[in-house]
Biopython code that builds the backbone (N, CA, C, O; Angstrom):
import numpy as np
from Bio.PDB.StructureBuilder import StructureBuilder

atoms = [
    (1, "MET", "N", (139.463, 71.610, 88.346)),
    (1, "MET", "CA", (138.420, 70.961, 87.384)),
    (1, "MET", "C", (136.860, 72.445, 86.844)),
    (1, "MET", "O", (136.134, 73.183, 87.510)),
    (2, "LYS", "N", (137.022, 72.223, 85.555)),
    (2, "LYS", "CA", (136.005, 73.341, 85.306)),
    (2, "LYS", "C", (134.901, 72.761, 84.900)),
    (2, "LYS", "O", (134.731, 71.637, 84.428)),
    (3, "LYS", "N", (133.892, 73.921, 85.200)),
    (3, "LYS", "CA", (132.285, 73.815, 85.531)),
    (3, "LYS", "C", (131.950, 73.947, 84.128)),
    (3, "LYS", "O", (132.133, 74.945, 83.432)),
    (4, "ASP", "N", (131.490, 72.950, 83.817)),
    (4, "ASP", "CA", (130.146, 73.027, 82.910)),
    (4, "ASP", "C", (129.293, 74.151, 83.062)),
    (4, "ASP", "O", (128.621, 74.425, 84.056)),
    (5, "PRO", "N", (129.406, 74.998, 81.624)),
    (5, "PRO", "CA", (128.287, 76.526, 82.066)),
    (5, "PRO", "C", (126.843, 75.814, 81.045)),
    (5, "PRO", "O", (125.745, 76.356, 80.911)),
    (6, "ASN", "N", (127.272, 74.519, 80.456)),
    (6, "ASN", "CA", (126.116, 74.463, 79.907)),
    (6, "ASN", "C", (125.467, 73.067, 80.494)),
    (6, "ASN", "O", (124.902, 72.260, 79.756)),
    (7, "ARG", "N", (125.579, 72.931, 81.547)),
    (7, "ARG", "CA", (125.330, 71.538, 82.840)),
    (7, "ARG", "C", (123.818, 71.785, 82.868)),
    (7, "ARG", "O", (122.975, 70.993, 82.448)),
    (8, "LEU", "N", (123.591, 72.940, 83.395)),
    (8, "LEU", "CA", (122.004, 72.860, 83.660)),
    (8, "LEU", "C", (121.152, 72.669, 82.298)),
    (8, "LEU", "O", (120.022, 72.204, 82.445)),
    (9, "ILE", "N", (121.533, 72.945, 81.137)),
    (9, "ILE", "CA", (120.875, 73.033, 80.222)),
    (9, "ILE", "C", (120.807, 71.332, 79.799)),
    (9, "ILE", "O", (119.825, 70.902, 79.192)),
    (10, "LYS", "N", (121.589, 70.719, 80.065)),
    (10, "LYS", "CA", (121.906, 69.205, 80.346)),
    (10, "LYS", "C", (120.880, 68.688, 80.757)),
    (10, "LYS", "O", (120.000, 68.218, 80.035)),
    (11, "ILE", "N", (120.879, 68.725, 82.232)),
    (11, "ILE", "CA", (120.010, 68.161, 82.914)),
    (11, "ILE", "C", (118.002, 68.448, 83.084)),
    (11, "ILE", "O", (116.978, 67.937, 83.538)),
    (12, "GLU", "N", (118.531, 69.642, 82.330)),
    (12, "GLU", "CA", (116.506, 70.031, 81.901)),
    (12, "GLU", "C", (116.724, 69.291, 80.610)),
    (12, "GLU", "O", (115.761, 68.536, 80.474)),
    (13, "LYS", "N", (117.295, 69.208, 79.919)),
    (13, "LYS", "CA", (116.940, 68.368, 78.739)),
    (13, "LYS", "C", (116.753, 66.688, 79.123)),
    (13, "LYS", "O", (115.745, 66.058, 78.804)),
    (14, "ALA", "N", (117.553, 66.277, 79.634)),
    (14, "ALA", "CA", (117.451, 64.940, 80.209)),
    (14, "ALA", "C", (115.942, 64.722, 81.401)),
    (14, "ALA", "O", (115.456, 63.631, 81.698)),
    (15, "VAL", "N", (115.733, 65.311, 81.619)),
    (15, "VAL", "CA", (114.719, 65.749, 82.419)),
    (15, "VAL", "C", (113.492, 65.815, 81.667)),
    (15, "VAL", "O", (112.472, 65.267, 82.083)),
    (16, "SER", "N", (113.532, 66.459, 80.576)),
    (16, "SER", "CA", (112.244, 66.669, 79.967)),
    (16, "SER", "C", (111.838, 65.116, 78.857)),
    (16, "SER", "O", (110.727, 64.644, 78.618)),
    (17, "GLU", "N", (113.197, 64.649, 78.375)),
    (17, "GLU", "CA", (113.348, 63.529, 77.622)),
    (17, "GLU", "C", (112.768, 62.182, 78.496)),
    (17, "GLU", "O", (112.064, 61.291, 78.023)),
    (18, "LYS", "N", (113.115, 62.251, 79.493)),
    (18, "LYS", "CA", (112.666, 61.159, 80.466)),
    (18, "LYS", "C", (111.032, 61.185, 81.277)),
    (18, "LYS", "O", (110.422, 60.142, 81.515)),
    (19, "TYR", "N", (110.470, 62.643, 81.647)),
    (19, "TYR", "CA", (109.197, 62.875, 82.357)),
    (19, "TYR", "C", (108.421, 63.657, 81.020)),
    (19, "TYR", "O", (107.241, 63.340, 80.875)),
    (20, "GLY", "N", (108.852, 64.412, 80.271)),
    (20, "GLY", "CA", (107.821, 65.265, 79.838)),
    (20, "GLY", "C", (108.295, 66.683, 80.127)),
    (20, "GLY", "O", (108.804, 67.116, 81.161)),
    (21, "ASP", "N", (107.937, 67.487, 78.667)),
    (21, "ASP", "CA", (108.359, 69.027, 78.959)),
    (21, "ASP", "C", (107.236, 69.770, 80.217)),
    (21, "ASP", "O", (107.180, 70.998, 80.276)),
    (22, "GLU", "N", (106.439, 68.960, 81.113)),
    (22, "GLU", "CA", (105.458, 69.443, 82.310)),
    (22, "GLU", "C", (106.571, 69.487, 83.084)),
    (22, "GLU", "O", (106.833, 70.532, 83.679)),
    (23, "ALA", "N", (107.550, 68.159, 83.218)),
    (23, "ALA", "CA", (108.403, 68.577, 84.253)),
    (23, "ALA", "C", (109.708, 69.596, 84.705)),
    (23, "ALA", "O", (110.489, 69.567, 85.656)),
    (24, "ILE", "N", (109.556, 70.422, 83.648)),
    (24, "ILE", "CA", (110.576, 71.338, 83.255)),
    (24, "ILE", "C", (110.119, 73.014, 83.476)),
    (24, "ILE", "O", (110.827, 74.008, 83.638)),
    (25, "VAL", "N", (108.706, 72.865, 83.411)),
    (25, "VAL", "CA", (107.943, 74.142, 83.683)),
    (25, "VAL", "C", (108.024, 74.754, 84.612)),
    (25, "VAL", "O", (107.773, 74.110, 85.630)),
    (26, "ASN", "N", (108.411, 76.327, 84.837)),
    (26, "ASN", "CA", (108.028, 76.275, 86.006)),
    (26, "ASN", "C", (106.814, 77.075, 86.584)),
    (26, "ASN", "O", (106.143, 77.906, 85.973)),
    (27, "PRO", "N", (106.672, 76.691, 87.796)),
    (27, "PRO", "CA", (105.291, 76.904, 87.963)),
    (27, "PRO", "C", (104.625, 78.130, 88.333)),
    (27, "PRO", "O", (103.456, 78.209, 88.711)),
    (28, "LYS", "N", (105.356, 78.980, 88.215)),
    (28, "LYS", "CA", (104.946, 80.280, 88.030)),
    (28, "LYS", "C", (104.494, 80.693, 86.967)),
    (28, "LYS", "O", (104.006, 81.814, 86.823)),
    (29, "SER", "N", (104.623, 79.645, 85.894)),
    (29, "SER", "CA", (104.242, 80.549, 84.568)),
    (29, "SER", "C", (102.518, 80.004, 84.273)),
    (29, "SER", "O", (102.117, 80.655, 83.308)),
    (30, "GLY", "N", (101.871, 79.447, 84.567)),
    (30, "GLY", "CA", (100.721, 79.523, 85.079)),
    (30, "GLY", "C", (99.700, 79.972, 85.611)),
    (30, "GLY", "O", (98.516, 79.638, 85.650)),
    (31, "TRP", "N", (100.441, 80.952, 86.109)),
    (31, "TRP", "CA", (99.735, 81.244, 87.698)),
    (31, "TRP", "C", (99.187, 83.313, 87.114)),
    (31, "TRP", "O", (99.652, 84.248, 86.462)),
    (32, "ASP", "N", (98.355, 83.073, 87.669)),
    (32, "ASP", "CA", (97.985, 84.918, 87.267)),
    (32, "ASP", "C", (96.906, 85.431, 88.533)),
    (32, "ASP", "O", (96.413, 84.746, 89.430)),
    (33, "LYS", "N", (96.775, 86.592, 88.304)),
    (33, "LYS", "CA", (95.845, 87.403, 89.478)),
    (33, "LYS", "C", (94.855, 86.924, 89.725)),
    (33, "LYS", "O", (94.413, 86.876, 90.873)),
    (34, "ASN", "N", (94.207, 86.403, 88.604)),
    (34, "ASN", "CA", (92.991, 85.946, 89.013)),
    (34, "ASN", "C", (93.088, 83.912, 90.177)),
    (34, "ASN", "O", (92.454, 83.401, 91.100)),
    (35, "LYS", "N", (93.869, 83.654, 89.587)),
    (35, "LYS", "CA", (94.531, 82.248, 90.369)),
    (35, "LYS", "C", (94.716, 82.701, 91.613)),
    (35, "LYS", "O", (93.985, 82.352, 92.540)),
    (36, "GLU", "N", (95.776, 83.574, 91.758)),
    (36, "GLU", "CA", (96.048, 84.504, 93.244)),
    (36, "GLU", "C", (94.949, 84.625, 94.200)),
    (36, "GLU", "O", (94.997, 83.996, 95.257)),
    (37, "LYS", "N", (93.919, 85.416, 93.902)),
    (37, "LYS", "CA", (92.704, 85.620, 94.377)),
    (37, "LYS", "C", (92.132, 84.623, 95.092)),
    (37, "LYS", "O", (91.998, 84.527, 96.312)),
    (38, "LYS", "N", (91.730, 83.710, 94.014)),
    (38, "LYS", "CA", (91.142, 82.888, 94.277)),
    (38, "LYS", "C", (92.085, 81.562, 95.224)),
    (38, "LYS", "O", (91.426, 80.865, 95.996)),
    (39, "TYR", "N", (93.293, 81.359, 95.114)),
    (39, "TYR", "CA", (94.159, 80.872, 95.862)),
    (39, "TYR", "C", (93.618, 81.462, 97.864)),
    (39, "TYR", "O", (93.192, 80.750, 98.773)),
    (40, "LEU", "N", (93.879, 82.855, 97.853)),
    (40, "LEU", "CA", (94.028, 83.711, 98.795)),
    (40, "LEU", "C", (92.553, 83.324, 99.553)),
    (40, "LEU", "O", (92.422, 82.923, 100.709)),
    (41, "LYS", "N", (91.580, 83.545, 98.636)),
    (41, "LYS", "CA", (90.089, 83.491, 99.049)),
    (41, "LYS", "C", (90.119, 81.848, 99.802)),
    (41, "LYS", "O", (89.555, 81.775, 100.893)),
    (42, "ASP", "N", (90.759, 80.553, 99.239)),
    (42, "ASP", "CA", (90.617, 79.690, 99.737)),
    (42, "ASP", "C", (91.352, 79.300, 101.056)),
    (42, "ASP", "O", (91.097, 78.506, 101.960)),
    (43, "LEU", "N", (92.260, 80.082, 100.832)),
    (43, "LEU", "CA", (93.119, 79.720, 102.262)),
    (43, "LEU", "C", (92.505, 80.219, 103.389)),
    (43, "LEU", "O", (92.572, 79.685, 104.496)),
    (44, "LYS", "N", (91.691, 81.598, 103.038)),
    (44, "LYS", "CA", (91.155, 82.216, 104.434)),
    (44, "LYS", "C", (90.283, 82.009, 104.537)),
    (44, "LYS", "O", (89.851, 82.559, 105.551)),
    (45, "SER", "N", (89.086, 81.070, 103.713)),
    (45, "SER", "CA", (88.195, 80.372, 103.896)),
    (45, "SER", "C", (88.592, 78.930, 104.672)),
    (45, "SER", "O", (87.710, 78.400, 105.348)),
    (46, "PHE", "N", (89.739, 78.379, 104.591)),
    (46, "PHE", "CA", (90.279, 77.492, 105.163)),
    (46, "PHE", "C", (90.246, 77.388, 106.769)),
    (46, "PHE", "O", (89.600, 76.645, 107.508)),
    (47, "TYR", "N", (91.086, 78.303, 107.012)),
    (47, "TYR", "CA", (91.506, 78.975, 108.087)),
    (47, "TYR", "C", (90.056, 79.381, 109.017)),
    (47, "TYR", "O", (89.687, 78.949, 110.109)),
    (48, "ASN", "N", (89.441, 80.364, 108.115)),
    (48, "ASN", "CA", (88.255, 80.617, 109.052)),
    (48, "ASN", "C", (87.404, 79.345, 109.458)),
    (48, "ASN", "O", (86.813, 79.364, 110.537)),
    (49, "ARG", "N", (87.299, 77.925, 108.392)),
    (49, "ARG", "CA", (86.651, 76.853, 109.148)),
    (49, "ARG", "C", (87.317, 76.197, 110.172)),
    (49, "ARG", "O", (86.684, 75.822, 111.159)),
    (50, "ARG", "N", (88.571, 76.000, 110.064)),
    (50, "ARG", "CA", (89.332, 75.238, 110.929)),
    (50, "ARG", "C", (89.204, 76.401, 112.174)),
    (50, "ARG", "O", (88.479, 75.950, 113.061)),
    (51, "ARG", "N", (89.533, 77.302, 112.380)),
    (51, "ARG", "CA", (89.224, 78.136, 113.380)),
    (51, "ARG", "C", (87.874, 78.189, 114.225)),
    (51, "ARG", "O", (87.877, 78.256, 115.454)),
    (52, "SER", "N", (86.934, 78.159, 113.590)),
    (52, "SER", "CA", (85.665, 78.201, 114.057)),
    (52, "SER", "C", (85.550, 76.449, 114.490)),
    (52, "SER", "O", (85.138, 76.188, 115.621)),
    (53, "LYS", "N", (85.881, 75.447, 113.667)),
    (53, "LYS", "CA", (85.542, 74.162, 114.605)),
    (53, "LYS", "C", (86.456, 73.928, 115.974)),
    (53, "LYS", "O", (86.083, 73.122, 116.826)),
    (54, "SER", "N", (87.434, 74.540, 116.090)),
    (54, "SER", "CA", (88.224, 73.874, 117.311)),
    (54, "SER", "C", (88.145, 75.190, 118.112)),
    (54, "SER", "O", (88.603, 76.326, 117.982)),
    (55, "LYS", "N", (87.250, 74.447, 119.127)),
    (55, "LYS", "CA", (87.059, 75.390, 120.407)),
    (55, "LYS", "C", (88.305, 75.325, 121.423)),
    (55, "LYS", "O", (88.899, 74.306, 121.774)),
    (56, "LYS", "N", (88.435, 76.005, 121.622)),
    (56, "LYS", "CA", (90.025, 76.137, 123.052)),
    (56, "LYS", "C", (89.317, 76.452, 124.140)),
    (56, "LYS", "O", (88.333, 77.192, 124.173)),
    (57, "GLU", "N", (90.003, 75.681, 125.358)),
    (57, "GLU", "CA", (89.498, 76.117, 126.674)),
    (57, "GLU", "C", (91.068, 76.383, 127.704)),
    (57, "GLU", "O", (92.163, 75.950, 127.346)),
    (58, "ILE", "N", (90.894, 76.973, 128.669)),
    (58, "ILE", "CA", (92.048, 76.847, 129.688)),
    (58, "ILE", "C", (91.517, 75.602, 130.552)),
    (58, "ILE", "O", (90.522, 75.723, 131.267)),
    (59, "VAL", "N", (92.195, 74.463, 130.454)),
    (59, "VAL", "CA", (92.637, 73.993, 131.596)),
    (59, "VAL", "C", (93.272, 73.413, 132.400)),
    (59, "VAL", "O", (93.973, 72.552, 131.870)),
    (60, "GLU", "N", (93.397, 73.486, 133.755)),
    (60, "GLU", "CA", (94.362, 73.948, 134.576)),
    (60, "GLU", "C", (95.777, 74.567, 134.435)),
    (60, "GLU", "O", (96.814, 74.409, 135.080)),
    (61, "GLY", "N", (95.428, 75.381, 133.284)),
    (61, "GLY", "CA", (96.721, 76.590, 132.991)),
    (61, "GLY", "C", (97.135, 76.245, 131.686)),
    (61, "GLY", "O", (97.776, 77.065, 131.028)),
    (62, "PHE", "N", (96.829, 75.054, 131.195)),
    (62, "PHE", "CA", (97.269, 74.831, 129.787)),
    (62, "PHE", "C", (95.916, 74.963, 128.687)),
    (62, "PHE", "O", (94.773, 74.684, 129.048)),
    (63, "LEU", "N", (96.204, 75.360, 127.510)),
    (63, "LEU", "CA", (95.199, 75.680, 126.197)),
    (63, "LEU", "C", (95.022, 74.415, 125.930)),
    (63, "LEU", "O", (95.889, 73.575, 126.172)),
    (64, "ILE", "N", (93.616, 74.076, 125.279)),
    (64, "ILE", "CA", (93.435, 72.570, 125.725)),
    (64, "ILE", "C", (92.269, 72.594, 124.452)),
    (64, "ILE", "O", (91.207, 73.170, 124.688)),
    (65, "ASP", "N", (92.505, 71.888, 122.944)),
    (65, "ASP", "CA", (91.416, 71.726, 122.126)),
    (65, "ASP", "C", (90.071, 71.201, 122.623)),
    (65, "ASP", "O", (90.121, 70.141, 123.246)),
    (66, "ASP", "N", (89.128, 71.651, 122.485)),
    (66, "ASP", "CA", (87.754, 71.180, 123.242)),
    (66, "ASP", "C", (87.727, 69.904, 122.773)),
    (66, "ASP", "O", (87.024, 69.206, 123.505)),
    (67, "LYS", "N", (88.306, 69.169, 121.649)),
    (67, "LYS", "CA", (87.923, 67.753, 121.139)),
    (67, "LYS", "C", (88.901, 66.863, 121.809)),
    (67, "LYS", "O", (88.537, 65.707, 122.022)),
    (68, "SER", "N", (90.074, 67.225, 122.169)),
    (68, "SER", "CA", (91.131, 66.358, 122.598)),
    (68, "SER", "C", (90.781, 65.727, 124.076)),
    (68, "SER", "O", (90.251, 66.313, 125.020)),
    (69, "SER", "N", (91.174, 64.532, 124.014)),
    (69, "SER", "CA", (91.095, 63.123, 124.899)),
    (69, "SER", "C", (91.416, 63.659, 126.005)),
    (69, "SER", "O", (90.711, 63.648, 127.014)),
    (70, "CYS", "N", (92.521, 64.176, 125.893)),
    (70, "CYS", "CA", (93.332, 64.586, 126.938)),
    (70, "CYS", "C", (92.796, 65.011, 128.035)),
    (70, "CYS", "O", (93.017, 64.484, 129.125)),
    (71, "LYS", "N", (91.959, 66.110, 127.842)),
    (71, "LYS", "CA", (90.990, 67.591, 128.576)),
    (71, "LYS", "C", (90.639, 66.423, 129.598)),
    (71, "LYS", "O", (91.377, 66.404, 130.583)),
    (72, "ASN", "N", (89.806, 65.600, 129.556)),
    (72, "ASN", "CA", (88.975, 65.028, 130.628)),
    (72, "ASN", "C", (89.908, 63.715, 131.537)),
    (72, "ASN", "O", (89.475, 62.990, 132.432)),
    (73, "ARG", "N", (91.720, 63.754, 130.746)),
    (73, "ARG", "CA", (92.396, 62.596, 131.691)),
    (73, "ARG", "C", (93.507, 63.679, 132.343)),
    (73, "ARG", "O", (94.375, 64.405, 131.860)),
    (74, "LYS", "N", (92.987, 63.383, 133.769)),
    (74, "LYS", "CA", (94.218, 63.922, 134.519)),
    (74, "LYS", "C", (95.487, 62.961, 135.118)),
    (74, "LYS", "O", (95.446, 61.925, 135.781)),
    (75, "ILE", "N", (96.531, 63.685, 134.641)),
    (75, "ILE", "CA", (97.646, 62.807, 134.696)),
    (75, "ILE", "C", (98.384, 63.744, 136.261)),
    (75, "ILE", "O", (98.723, 64.904, 136.495)),
    (76, "ASP", "N", (98.346, 62.218, 137.162)),
    (76, "ASP", "CA", (98.763, 62.826, 138.616)),
    (76, "ASP", "C", (100.484, 62.655, 138.084)),
    (76, "ASP", "O", (100.937, 61.781, 137.345)),
    (77, "ARG", "N", (101.225, 63.814, 138.744)),
    (77, "ARG", "CA", (102.414, 64.038, 138.467)),
    (77, "ARG", "C", (103.156, 63.652, 139.450)),
    (77, "ARG", "O", (104.362, 63.820, 139.268)),
    (78, "LYS", "N", (102.803, 63.135, 140.552)),
    (78, "LYS", "CA", (103.375, 62.298, 141.231)),
    (78, "LYS", "C", (103.440, 61.013, 141.382)),
    (78, "LYS", "O", (102.311, 60.585, 141.621)),
    (79, "CYS", "N", (104.287, 60.121, 141.355)),
    (79, "CYS", "CA", (104.673, 59.041, 140.921)),
    (79, "CYS", "C", (104.317, 58.350, 142.202)),
    (79, "CYS", "O", (104.898, 58.738, 143.215)),
    (80, "PRO", "N", (103.283, 57.203, 142.315)),
    (80, "PRO", "CA", (103.221, 56.375, 143.144)),
    (80, "PRO", "C", (103.757, 55.219, 143.920)),
    (80, "PRO", "O", (103.442, 54.779, 145.026)),
    (81, "VAL", "N", (104.550, 54.889, 143.147)),
    (81, "VAL", "CA", (105.913, 54.029, 143.665)),
    (81, "VAL", "C", (107.207, 54.632, 144.082)),
    (81, "VAL", "O", (107.881, 53.972, 144.873)),
    (82, "CYS", "N", (107.573, 55.559, 143.756)),
    (82, "CYS", "CA", (108.438, 56.566, 144.035)),
    (82, "CYS", "C", (108.601, 57.673, 144.825)),
    (82, "CYS", "O", (109.559, 58.101, 145.469)),
    (83, "GLU", "N", (107.265, 58.123, 144.618)),
    (83, "GLU", "CA", (106.764, 59.491, 144.977)),
    (83, "GLU", "C", (107.639, 60.535, 144.634)),
    (83, "GLU", "O", (108.114, 61.252, 145.515)),
    (84, "GLU", "N", (107.895, 60.693, 143.472)),
    (84, "GLU", "CA", (108.305, 61.753, 142.869)),
    (84, "GLU", "C", (107.629, 62.570, 141.919)),
    (84, "GLU", "O", (106.885, 62.071, 141.075)),
    (85, "TYR", "N", (107.860, 63.914, 142.010)),
    (85, "TYR", "CA", (107.022, 64.561, 141.188)),
    (85, "TYR", "C", (107.830, 64.953, 140.053)),
    (85, "TYR", "O", (108.943, 65.387, 140.348)),
    (86, "SER", "N", (107.494, 64.895, 138.658)),
    (86, "SER", "CA", (107.916, 65.065, 137.556)),
    (86, "SER", "C", (107.108, 65.577, 135.955)),
    (86, "SER", "O", (106.130, 65.076, 135.399)),
    (87, "PHE", "N", (107.968, 66.747, 135.544)),
    (87, "PHE", "CA", (107.333, 67.169, 134.250)),
    (87, "PHE", "C", (107.419, 66.465, 133.273)),
    (87, "PHE", "O", (106.637, 66.793, 132.380)),
    (88, "SER", "N", (108.552, 64.946, 132.887)),
    (88, "SER", "CA", (109.028, 64.990, 131.853)),
    (88, "SER", "C", (108.018, 63.968, 131.047)),
    (88, "SER", "O", (107.154, 63.246, 131.544)),
    (89, "VAL", "N", (108.366, 64.113, 129.694)),
    (89, "VAL", "CA", (107.219, 63.481, 128.636)),
    (89, "VAL", "C", (106.978, 62.244, 128.678)),
    (89, "VAL", "O", (105.893, 61.702, 128.470)),
    (90, "TYR", "N", (108.320, 61.589, 129.039)),
    (90, "TYR", "CA", (108.246, 60.382, 129.445)),
    (90, "TYR", "C", (107.517, 60.026, 130.765)),
    (90, "TYR", "O", (107.160, 58.849, 130.818)),
    (91, "ASP", "N", (107.260, 60.684, 131.692)),
    (91, "ASP", "CA", (106.364, 60.053, 132.768)),
    (91, "ASP", "C", (104.935, 59.838, 132.396)),
    (91, "ASP", "O", (104.210, 58.880, 132.664)),
    (92, "ASN", "N", (104.628, 61.142, 131.590)),
    (92, "ASN", "CA", (103.430, 61.041, 131.179)),
    (92, "ASN", "C", (102.850, 59.857, 130.521)),
    (92, "ASN", "O", (101.689, 59.582, 130.821)),
    (93, "VAL", "N", (103.481, 59.097, 129.656)),
    (93, "VAL", "CA", (103.055, 57.882, 128.705)),
    (93, "VAL", "C", (103.179, 56.880, 130.088)),
    (93, "VAL", "O", (102.166, 56.653, 130.750)),
    (94, "TYR", "N", (104.147, 56.455, 130.366)),
    (94, "TYR", "CA", (104.021, 55.530, 131.597)),
    (94, "TYR", "C", (103.078, 55.367, 132.652)),
    (94, "TYR", "O", (102.505, 54.314, 132.929)),
    (95, "MET", "N", (102.902, 56.845, 133.427)),
    (95, "MET", "CA", (101.918, 57.264, 134.119)),
    (95, "MET", "C", (101.022, 56.789, 133.855)),
    (95, "MET", "O", (100.455, 55.922, 134.520)),
    (96, "ILE", "N", (100.522, 57.427, 132.381)),
    (96, "ILE", "CA", (98.932, 56.758, 132.038)),
    (96, "ILE", "C", (98.648, 55.291, 131.682)),
    (96, "ILE", "O", (97.475, 54.926, 131.593)),
    (97, "LYS", "N", (100.015, 54.128, 131.399)),
    (97, "LYS", "CA", (99.780, 53.175, 131.072)),
    (97, "LYS", "C", (100.125, 52.357, 131.968)),
    (97, "LYS", "O", (99.702, 51.218, 131.772)),
    (98, "PHE", "N", (100.857, 52.532, 133.064)),
    (98, "PHE", "CA", (101.512, 51.437, 133.836)),
    (98, "PHE", "C", (101.102, 52.301, 135.450)),
    (98, "PHE", "O", (101.045, 51.590, 136.453)),
    (99, "SER", "N", (100.846, 53.775, 135.582)),
    (99, "SER", "CA", (100.725, 54.199, 136.736)),
    (99, "SER", "C", (101.793, 54.353, 137.957)),
    (99, "SER", "O", (101.635, 54.351, 139.177)),
    (100, "CYS", "N", (103.366, 54.536, 136.828)),
    (100, "CYS", "CA", (104.290, 54.782, 137.613)),
    (100, "CYS", "C", (105.487, 55.778, 136.808)),
    (100, "CYS", "O", (105.136, 55.947, 135.640)),
    (101, "CYS", "N", (106.558, 56.347, 137.066)),
    (101, "CYS", "CA", (107.424, 57.054, 136.434)),
    (101, "CYS", "C", (108.030, 56.026, 135.286)),
    (101, "CYS", "O", (107.809, 54.823, 135.143)),
    (102, "PHE", "N", (108.885, 56.934, 134.507)),
    (102, "PHE", "CA", (109.656, 56.252, 133.854)),
    (102, "PHE", "C", (111.178, 55.478, 134.278)),
    (102, "PHE", "O", (111.754, 54.543, 133.722)),
    (103, "GLY", "N", (111.484, 56.134, 135.268)),
    (103, "GLY", "CA", (112.508, 55.443, 136.245)),
    (103, "GLY", "C", (111.799, 54.709, 136.520)),
    (103, "GLY", "O", (111.881, 53.887, 135.608)),
    (104, "CYS", "N", (110.751, 54.224, 137.506)),
    (104, "CYS", "CA", (110.494, 53.212, 138.255)),
    (104, "CYS", "C", (109.442, 51.934, 136.603)),
    (104, "CYS", "O", (108.861, 50.855, 136.717)),
    (105, "TYR", "N", (109.615, 52.568, 135.711)),
    (105, "TYR", "CA", (109.032, 51.169, 134.860)),
    (105, "TYR", "C", (110.191, 50.520, 134.556)),
    (105, "TYR", "O", (110.235, 49.305, 134.362)),
    (106, "ILE", "N", (111.330, 51.398, 134.489)),
    (106, "ILE", "CA", (112.754, 50.438, 134.169)),
    (106, "ILE", "C", (112.971, 49.908, 134.744)),
    (106, "ILE", "O", (113.069, 48.707, 134.494)),
    (107, "LYS", "N", (113.284, 50.591, 136.329)),
    (107, "LYS", "CA", (113.378, 49.614, 137.641)),
    (107, "LYS", "C", (112.349, 47.983, 137.724)),
    (107, "LYS", "O", (112.880, 46.873, 137.678)),
    (108, "TYR", "N", (111.205, 48.157, 137.818)),
    (108, "TYR", "CA", (110.480, 47.634, 137.988)),
    (108, "TYR", "C", (109.319, 46.715, 137.008)),
    (108, "TYR", "O", (108.981, 45.537, 137.125)),
    (109, "VAL", "N", (108.902, 47.696, 136.078)),
    (109, "VAL", "CA", (107.964, 46.998, 135.228)),
    (109, "VAL", "C", (108.682, 46.494, 133.748)),
    (109, "VAL", "O", (108.149, 45.470, 133.322)),
    (110, "GLU", "N", (109.407, 46.842, 133.185)),
    (110, "GLU", "CA", (110.324, 46.573, 132.130)),
    (110, "GLU", "C", (110.253, 44.812, 132.062)),
    (110, "GLU", "O", (110.708, 44.354, 133.110)),
    (111, "ASP", "N", (109.893, 43.953, 131.298)),
    (111, "ASP", "CA", (110.195, 42.783, 131.178)),
    (111, "ASP", "C", (109.456, 41.567, 131.946)),
    (111, "ASP", "O", (109.498, 40.352, 131.753)),
    (112, "ARG", "N", (108.644, 42.493, 133.052)),
    (112, "ARG", "CA", (107.392, 42.205, 133.776)),
    (112, "ARG", "C", (106.087, 42.712, 133.859)),
    (112, "ARG", "O", (105.247, 42.534, 134.741)),
    (113, "GLU", "N", (106.027, 43.375, 132.814)),
    (113, "GLU", "CA", (104.141, 43.582, 132.346)),
    (113, "GLU", "C", (103.607, 42.761, 133.014)),
    (113, "GLU", "O", (102.947, 43.451, 133.791)),
    (114, "LEU", "N", (103.384, 41.494, 133.318)),
    (114, "LEU", "CA", (102.270, 40.854, 133.093)),
    (114, "LEU", "C", (102.051, 40.977, 134.903)),
    (114, "LEU", "O", (100.958, 41.270, 135.387)),
    (115, "ARG", "N", (102.923, 40.780, 135.500)),
    (115, "ARG", "CA", (103.219, 40.772, 136.928)),
    (115, "ARG", "C", (102.868, 42.007, 137.413)),
    (115, "ARG", "O", (102.204, 42.024, 138.449)),
    (116, "TRP", "N", (103.200, 43.154, 136.835)),
    (116, "TRP", "CA", (102.330, 44.466, 137.259)),
    (116, "TRP", "C", (101.320, 44.527, 136.772)),
    (116, "TRP", "O", (100.495, 44.664, 137.675)),
    (117, "ILE", "N", (100.706, 44.500, 135.538)),
    (117, "ILE", "CA", (99.357, 44.642, 135.348)),
    (117, "ILE", "C", (98.799, 43.813, 136.285)),
    (117, "ILE", "O", (97.735, 44.388, 136.515)),
    (118, "SER", "N", (98.836, 42.511, 137.204)),
    (118, "SER", "CA", (98.748, 41.637, 137.996)),
    (118, "SER", "C", (98.378, 42.380, 139.371)),
    (118, "SER", "O", (97.711, 41.912, 140.294)),
    (119, "GLY", "N", (98.913, 43.528, 139.294)),
    (119, "GLY", "CA", (98.792, 44.186, 140.811)),
    (119, "GLY", "C", (99.954, 44.310, 141.579)),
    (119, "GLY", "O", (100.119, 45.135, 142.478)),
    (120, "TRP", "N", (100.873, 43.342, 141.144)),
    (120, "TRP", "CA", (102.241, 43.425, 142.086)),
    (120, "TRP", "C", (102.905, 45.008, 142.474)),
    (120, "TRP", "O", (102.852, 45.766, 141.506)),
    (121, "ARG", "N", (103.316, 45.418, 143.319)),
    (121, "ARG", "CA", (103.937, 46.427, 143.371)),
    (121, "ARG", "C", (105.199, 46.526, 144.701)),
    (121, "ARG", "O", (105.116, 46.191, 145.883)),
    (122, "PRO", "N", (106.211, 47.060, 144.008)),
    (122, "PRO", "CA", (107.175, 46.929, 144.912)),
    (122, "PRO", "C", (106.752, 47.011, 146.424)),
    (122, "PRO", "O", (105.545, 47.188, 146.591)),
    (123, "GLU", "N", (107.437, 46.926, 147.426)),
    (123, "GLU", "CA", (107.518, 47.508, 149.041)),
    (123, "GLU", "C", (107.855, 48.347, 149.193)),
    (123, "GLU", "O", (108.932, 48.503, 148.616)),
    (124, "LYS", "N", (107.407, 49.486, 149.939)),
    (124, "LYS", "CA", (108.148, 50.724, 150.476)),
    (124, "LYS", "C", (109.334, 50.517, 151.173)),
    (124, "LYS", "O", (109.961, 51.477, 151.621)),
]
sb = StructureBuilder()
sb.init_structure("model")
sb.init_model(0)
sb.init_chain("A")
sb.init_seg("    ")
for serial, (resi, resn, name, xyz) in enumerate(atoms, 1):
    if name == "N":
        sb.init_residue(resn, " ", resi, " ")
    sb.init_atom(name, np.array(xyz, "f"), 0.0, 1.0, " ", f" {name:<3s}", serial, name[0])
structure = sb.get_structure()
């Protein structure tokens, strides 16, 4: 199968007819040194403002944003139901919401949330 050398030109013409000449203009064509300087100045200003607003501190060995709501929340890594210790991301969610690890959630809580919330826990 032969490739059409004018294929790109035909595509550009079709795009131009449908969306206008602005759709096929190279973005660099309107860019000059003054716009580049302004862009870099604005970019630097943006990151300086962002850096000054976000204060970070080390909490329990982790770098936490000062505004973060998890700074004040301590997640116990040991499941009170099965007493297993975990760093799993899944476990964080279930520890906060149901006070148990993901495995215990599947085993005891799933489809029985009302009973769990009312205080029922499995016997050890």
